[in-house]
N, C-alpha and C positions, 0 to 999 in steps of 0.2 A: 705301827698301824698305817696302812695306806689310805689315800682318799677314797678309793672304791670300798674298802673295808668299813670306813667311817660311814659311807652312804648306806651300806647294808645294815649297820646298827641303827642309823637314823630312821630307816624305813619301818623299823619295828616299834618306834616310839609313838606316843600320842601326839596330837596336833597342837591345839591351843594351850597356852600357859598364862596364868594370871599376871605374873610380873613382867614377862616379855611383852604381853599384850598391853599392859599399862605403859611400858616404856615406848612402845610403838605409838600409842596415843599421845604421849607427851612430846615425842619427837616428830610427829607427822609432818609439820611444816618444814622442819629442818631437813628431813629426809626427802622432801619434795615429792611425796608419793602422789601419784595420780591413779585414778581407778584402774586404768588399763595397765599400769605398771605394778599395781599392788599384787602381792602374792596371796594365794589362798590362806596360808598361814606360814609361820616361820619354818616348819618342817619342810614344806614345799620349797621355800626359799633356799634352805640348805641343799635339798636334793637337786634343784636346778643349778645352783652354784657348783656343786660337786660334779655334776654331769659334764659341765664344760670346763672343768678345772685344768685339764692338761691340753687345753687349746688356748688360743689367744682370747677367746670369749668376748663378752660384751665390753670389757675394760681394756682390751688390747694388751693382755699380759705378755711380757717379754720372756720370763722364765716359765716355760710350760712343762718342764720335766720334774714336777714336784712329786716325790714318792713318800712323803711323810705327812700324815694328817696334822701333826703338830704345827707344821708350817702353815697349813690352811687355817687352822684355828687362830694362829697368831697374825694372820693377814686380814682377817675379817674387820671391816670398818662400818658395820651396821650393828649398833648396840642391841636392838631387839633380837636380831638373828643370833648374835653371839650369846646373849643371856638365855635364849630359849633352850640351847643344848643342855647346859647343866641343870636347868629347871626341869626339862622333860626327863632327865635322868634321875631326878629326885636327889640331887646333891643337897646337903643339909639346908633346911629352910633359913636358918640364921645367916648362912653364907649368901644365899640367893637374895635375901632381904638387904644385906650389907652391900652387895654388888649393885642391886637396883638403886639404892640410895646414893651410892658413890657415883653412879653414872647419870643420875637425874637431878641432882641438887643445884648445880650451876647452870643456869640457862644459856650462858654464852659459850659453854664448853664445846669444843670441836668434837665431831663424831669419833675421830681417832683417839682423842683423849678419853672419851667415855669408854671406848673399848679397852683402852689401857687400864682404866680403873677397874673394869670387870675382870680382866685377866690377872691383875695384881691380887685380887681376892680369890678368884677361881682360875688358877693356872691350868694349862693343858694336862699336866700330870694328874690332877684331881679328876678331870673329865675322863681321861683315858682309863684311870682306875675304875671309875663308875661304869664306863662302857664295857670293860672287860668283865667286871663283876656281874653286870646285868646280862651279858651274853652267856656267861657260865651258868647263872641261875636258870635262864631259859632253857639251856641245853640239858641241865640236870632234870628239870621238870618234864622235858620231852623224852627222857629216858636214855639220853646219850651218855 
């Protein structure tokens, strides 16, 4: 799956999710969010992130030729954003709960370590499986 294909899937998902919103609340100071920098929701965060992915973007990326969405997922360093995707895809609630707890229990944990904890419980393969399943189910309902 490519980053643009991932963006197309994300556009079809819902916005706000309970666990990712809770994680955003817990980490608000650590993320140093200011009102003008805050995203409408994590779905918009993903879409903005993916829109500029193959450019140097806000973070001055050096490797801009990313063709695999797995690389994108594995590079995210914003725990609420990362958790939002499997939660919006309705990955099993026990896994979402476990990922939320693993990424929020230690107050001094770095953002990258929090994301690592989420990815350990919900790796890209599980997310991609759900993305493809969701896309197929929507295509079947539309008569494709």
